[in-house]
N, C-alpha and C positions, 0 to 999 in steps of 0.2 A: 622226196627231195626235189623232184622236178617242179612241183608246185611252188616250193620255197624259192627256187631259182627264178621262176617266172614272176613271183611276187616281188623279188628284189629288183628285177627289171622294171616292174610296174612302179616301184618307188622312184626309180630314176626318172620316169616319165612324170610322176606326180610332183617331184621336187623341182621341176623347172619353174622359173619365176612366174610365168603366166599361169600355170596350173595351181601353184601354191597360192597365188593371189586370188584365183577363182574360188579355191576351197575356203580361204579366209573370208571372202565376201559372202559366200553362200552360208557359212556358219553364222556370221553376224546377222544376216537377213533372216535366217531360219529361227534364231533365238527371238528376234523381234516379232516376226510373224506368229511364232508359236505362243508367245505371251499375250497376244491380242485375241481375246475371245471372239469367235464368229468367223475367223479367217481360216485357220487350219492349213495343213500341208498341201491339200489339193488345190485350194484357191491360190496359195502362195506360189506353188510351182507353176500353175497355169498363168498367173499374172506376170511372172518373171520370165516365162519362156521366151517372149519376144526379145528380151535383152540379150539372149544368147545367140541370136541369128547370125551375128557377125563373128562369133567365136569359131574356132575349129571344133569339130565334134567332141574330141576328148576333153578340151577345156570346158565346153558347154555342159556336158553331162557331169563333169566333176563339180561344177558350181551347183547344178540342180540337185545332184546326189547329196552334197553337203547341206544344202538348204532343207531337203526332205529329212535328213537324219537329225540335224540340229533342232528341227522343229519339235522333235520328241522331248528335247531338253526344255525348250521354252514353254511348252504347255504346262509344265509343273509350276512355273513362277506364279502365275495368277491363281492357280489352283490352291497353292499353299498360302499365299499372302491375302487373297481376297475371297477364297472359296468359290472362284469362278474358273472352271477349267478352260485353258487357252484353246485346247482341241479335245476331241472325244477320248483319246487314250488317257488323258489326264483326269478323267472323271473319278477314277478309283483313287488317284493320288490325293484328291481333296478330302477323302474320307478320313485319312489319318494326318495328312499334311497340315490342314487348317487347324485342327485341334492342337497339334504339337506346336504350331506357331503362335496361336492366340491364347489357348487355355494354359499350356505349359510354358508359355513365354520363351520358346526356343526356336524363333524363326530362322536364325542362321544355321542351326543344326539341321532343321527340317530341309532347308535348301541344299545343304551340304550332303545330306543323306540321299536326296533325289539325284544330285549330280553324280555322286560316286556310284550309286546303283545303276544309273544310266550308262556310265562309262564301262562298268563291269559287264552289264548285259550286252551292250553294243560290241564290246571286244570279243565276247564269247561268240556272238552271232557272226562277226567278221572272220574269226578263226575257222569256224565251221564252214562258212562260205568259201574260204580259201581252199580247204582240203577236201570238202565234200559237196561243193556247190552243185555241179551237174548231177551227181548221184542223188543228192537230196531232192533236187528238182524232179528227177524221174520217180522218186518215191512219192512225192506230192501228186504226181499225175495219176498214181494208183488210187488216190482218194476221190472216188466218184460220189454220186449223191448218197448212196447207202452208207459209205464210210463217214461222210460229213454229217449225216443224220445221227449216226451213233455217237460221234465225238461231241456234237452239239447237245445231244440228250444228256451226256455226262456233265457238260457244262451247266445245263439247266437244273439238273439235280443238285448241283453244287450251290444252288441258291440257299440251301439249308445253312450254309456257313454265315449268311447274313441275317438269318431269321431271329437268332437269339433264343430266348427261353420261351417265346410264344409262337409256335409254328403256325397257328391258325392265322395270325396277323400276317405272317410272312407269306403264306400261301395266297391269302386274299390280295395282298399288294402285288404279288407276282402275276396273278391272273389279271389284275388291273393293267399292268404293263403290257401283257400279251394282247389285251383288248384294245388298248391305245395303238399298239403296233399294227393291228389289223385294219385300221381305218385307211381308206384310200382305194386305189386300184388293185385288184387281184394280180399278183406278180406273174401268174401263168396265163390265166384266161382273159385278163384285162377288164373283168367285170367290176363295177364300183361296189364298195362295201362301206356301210355306216357313214355315208357322206351326207345324209339328211337333206339332200337337194342343194348342198352348199358347194359351189365351184371350187373353193380353195381346199376343201377336205378331200377332193378327188386325188390330190397329190400326196395325201397322208399328212401326218404331223412331222414337220421338219425336226431332225434330231438336235441340231445345235441350239435353236431357241428353246426347245423343250428342256435340254440340260441346263442352259443358262438360267432359265426360270426355276427349275427344280432345286438346284444347289446354290444359285446366286441371288435371285430376286426373293426367294423365300427367306434368305438370310437378312435381306434388307427389312422385310416385315418383322422378322424376329428382333433385329437390333432396335427398331422403332418401339416395339412393345416393351423390350427390356429397359430402354432408356426411361420410360415412364414409371418403371417399378423401382429402379435402384440408381444410386449415384454412380457415375462412370468412373471406372478404375483407371488410375494413371499407370501407363506402361513404360517401363524403362528397359532397355536392352543394350548389350554391347554390340556396337555396330562396326565391328572389325572382323577381318578374316580370321585372326587368331581366336577371337571370342566365338567364332562360328565353327571352329574345328571340332571334330567328333572325338569323344573319349574312347579309350580302349574298349570299354564295355559296349559303347554304341557300335564300334567296328565289328566286335564279335557277334552282335545281334544282326548286323547288316549283311555280313558275308554269306551265311547259308541261304537265306531267301534270294539274294541277288544271283548266286550261282545256279540255284535250282531254276529260277525264273528265266535265267539267261538261256538255258538249254530248252526249256518249254517254249519260250517266246520265239526262238529261232525256228522251231518245228512249226509253230502256228503261223509264222510269217510265210513259210513256204506253201502252206495250204491255200488253194484258190479261194478267194473271196473272204478269207478270215481277217487278215490285216492286224495292225497294231492295237486297235481297240479291243478286239476279241482276245488278243494276247495279254493285254493288261488285265482284263476281267478274269481270265483263266489263271493268270499268275497270282492274283489276289485270292481267288477261290482255292487254289492249291495251298497257299500259305495258311489258310484257316485250318487246314487239316494237320498242320504241324504245331508244335509247342511255341507259344509266344510269351514273352516276359510280361506284356500288357495285352489286354483284350484289343483286337483290331477294331478300329473305328474310334479309339479314344486318344489317338496320337502316338501309335506304336511305330517304332523305327522299322520293324519287320514289314508292316503294311505298305509304307512308302517304298521300301527297297524292292518288294516283290513286284509291284505293278510297274515301277519305273524301269527295272531291269528287263521285264518282259516286253514292254512296248518298244524299247530301243533294240532289243534282240530281234523282235519281229520285223522292225524296219530294216535291219541288216539282212535278215533271212529272206525278205521279199525280193532281194536282188537275185537270188538263186534261180527261181523260175523265170524272172524277167530276162536275164542274160542267157541262161542255158536253154530255155525253151521258147522264149518270146511270149510268155504268158504273164500278164500283169496280175498281181494279187489284190490290187485295190484301185480306187479311182486315181490316186496319185501315180501308181505304177502305170496306169493306162496313159497318163499324160507324158510320163517319161518314155514310154514305148513309142508314142507318137513323135516325140522329139528325135528318138533314135532313127526312126524310119524317115523322118524329114531330112536328116543329115546323111541319108543313103546307107545306113547300117541296118542289117537284118539280124536281129537277135535270134538265137537258136543254137543247136549243137555245134555248128560250124563257126560260130562267132569267136570262140577261144582259139580256133585254128587260123581263121582268115584275118582276124583283127586282134592279135594277142596284145599289141601295144595299148589298144583302147580298153579291152576287157580287164587286163591286169592293172592298168593305170587307174581305172575307176575303183577297183577293189582296194588298191594301195591308198588311194585318196581318201577312202572311208576311214582307214586307220588314222590318217593325218587329221581329218576333220573331227574325229572323235577326241583327239588330244587338244586341238585348237578350241573346240566347243567347251570342253571341260575347263580349260584355262580361263576362257572368257567368263564362263558361268560362275566360277569361283571368285574371280576378280570383281564382279559386279554385285556380289552378295552384300557388302556394306551399304551400297546405295539402295538395293532392293528392300533390305530389312527395315529401312526407315518408313516404308509404307505401313508397317504394322503398328508403328507408334503414333500414327495420325489419329487424333481424337475421333470418337464415333460420330459426333455431330458433323464432321467433315467427310467421314468415310461413307455415310449413308447417301449423300447426293453423288459422290464419286462412283460408288458401286452401281447406283441406279443408272447413271449415264452410261457406264460401261455395259450394263445389261441391255439397255435400249439400243445402243449402237451395235453391239454384237448380234442381237436378234434381228435388227433391220438389215444389217450387211449380208446376212445369209440369204434372205429371200428378196431383198430390195422392194419390200412392200410392208404394209402395216400388219399383214397376216402373221409374220414372224413375231412382231411385237405382241400381238394379241395372244399367241401361243405361249410366249414367255410369261406374260402376266397371269394367264390362266393356270399354267403349270406351277408358277411361283405361289399363288394363293392356295392351290390344291396341296402342294407339298408342305406349306406352312401348317395347315390344319392337320395333315397326316402326322407330321412330326410332333405337333402339340398333343396329339392323342396317342403318342408312342408307337406309331406305325413306321417301320424302317423304309426309307426311300430307295436305298441302294438296290434291293431286289427288283423294284419297278424299272430302274434304269437297265439292269442286267437283262431282264426279260424283254424289254423294249428293243434292245440291241440284237439279241439272239433270236427272238421269235420269227422275224422275217426270213433269216437264214435257215432256221430249222424247218419252217413251213415249205419254203422253196425246195430244199433238198429232199425232204420227206416225200413231197408230192412227185418230184422227178423220179425218186426211187420206185414209188408205186406205179408210175407210168411205165417205167422200164420192165417191171416184173408183172405187169398186168393186174395189179392189185394184190399180189401175193406177198405174205410176210416172209417167205423163204429167202428173199434177197438179203435179209438181215442176218441170216444164219448159215448161208452157203458160201459166202465170200470170206476168206480167211481173216483179213484185217477187220472186217465188220463183225465177224463172230467174236473175236477177242475183245473188241470194244463193247459189244453187247453184253458179254460176260461181266466186264467191269461195271457197266451201267446197272445190270441186274443186281450185282453184289452190293453196289452203293445203296440200293433201295432195300434189299432183303436183310443185309447184315445188321443194321440198326434195329430193325423190327425184331429179329431173332434175339438180339442182345437184350432188348427190352422185355421180351417174353421170358427169357431165361432168368433175368434178374428178378422179375416178379415171382416166378416159380420158386426161385431160391429163397426169396423173402418169406413166401407162404410156407415153404418147407421148414424154415428155421423157426417160424412162429408156431408151427404145429408140434415142435419138439418140446416136451415138458421140461420144466426146470428141475 
């Protein structure tokens, strides 16, 4: 009850004209920044931080918090309509969002699904933040290198959900992603790896150009090859909010994955170094374990809902360790932490006692930003869906320009453009030969985190495996990890044994 009373006081702070205007401005800017490939929440918050210098601390952080949160909504726009994720958490959204918009000719419903799932996931994250923020942050602190290694191993084994019916191809493409992620400087020793004497490769392969090339530029090549083979189909769609509304069946399909991913994403957001990208990947991975009306990757409502709810919940959950412990969970969180300290505020256990107006005003503003962002995102659907009806002959140069600009804006050099081109060509040939690209992206994201945490765990234990079986949380996670590997093998052996036994029985 005390938390509810404090939250209501926070709403009184957040509803002041200045703070409400800041939340509105942050939500609009976040949607725009999120929809523009190559920028992302980190660059958006960093670039707009100077604009808040003349604001009071509460108003400033409300604006930046709204920008960071609404960025999760905006990233899905370009992912669904152009197959180019606006930011890294939207990578998984493109897997089902683009097929639903283009192949199933339901762009409005795809956007509506993403918006509603984002709202549900974010709301769950904010409610948990309100009632269990400090406690959740303390739990996150107990996740050291061994616990993070175990949970990342579980995530990596979940690559099986993207492999399909050919596990050999899935394993090969996963190993390719791990190999690409290992290029650059060793995270712990600083030794160069696989740089081939190239100065640019010392910094590794930048994620954003790699993703833009993998899912965006490969699509340009595919569109060009398809145009030579077949006559372009004319696309007509209802470009109204009413025509974009979800059916009752869609809502029933959306709710379970959105609720599950909302809780999972919040927990992932609290973990140090995990972030919304990992939350999105793990939300999608978990959904593959549940029943889906359509296969994921073909335009399933469940796929869009799972990853969008997870990344918004993770964005909300990331505020728990930031405010309660002063520990940022991502690069964007680090920028926000720098802003707090610049304004003379010291995040930590005493923040809620010493600065209750600020802390609870920020939490209340996240609820308001969620509603504002959802409203704006729904209102712009009729304008956004027109993108999908643009003829392919115009879309090819538009998408190409977006790919080049997004890749260049990340590195401010042609290196990003070369990475985008190379990854696009590679992905095109992989997809042409029925190799799934999604496992490569998943392993590319998770491999550096897994390597870093595993090596730290071994350093702590002096090279002993005991650290993974003596700590309670790690032990539970390792049992889950081993079960994921062993159970399918045993099931396969038992099914074969059962078949042989049945065949041996005479008629």
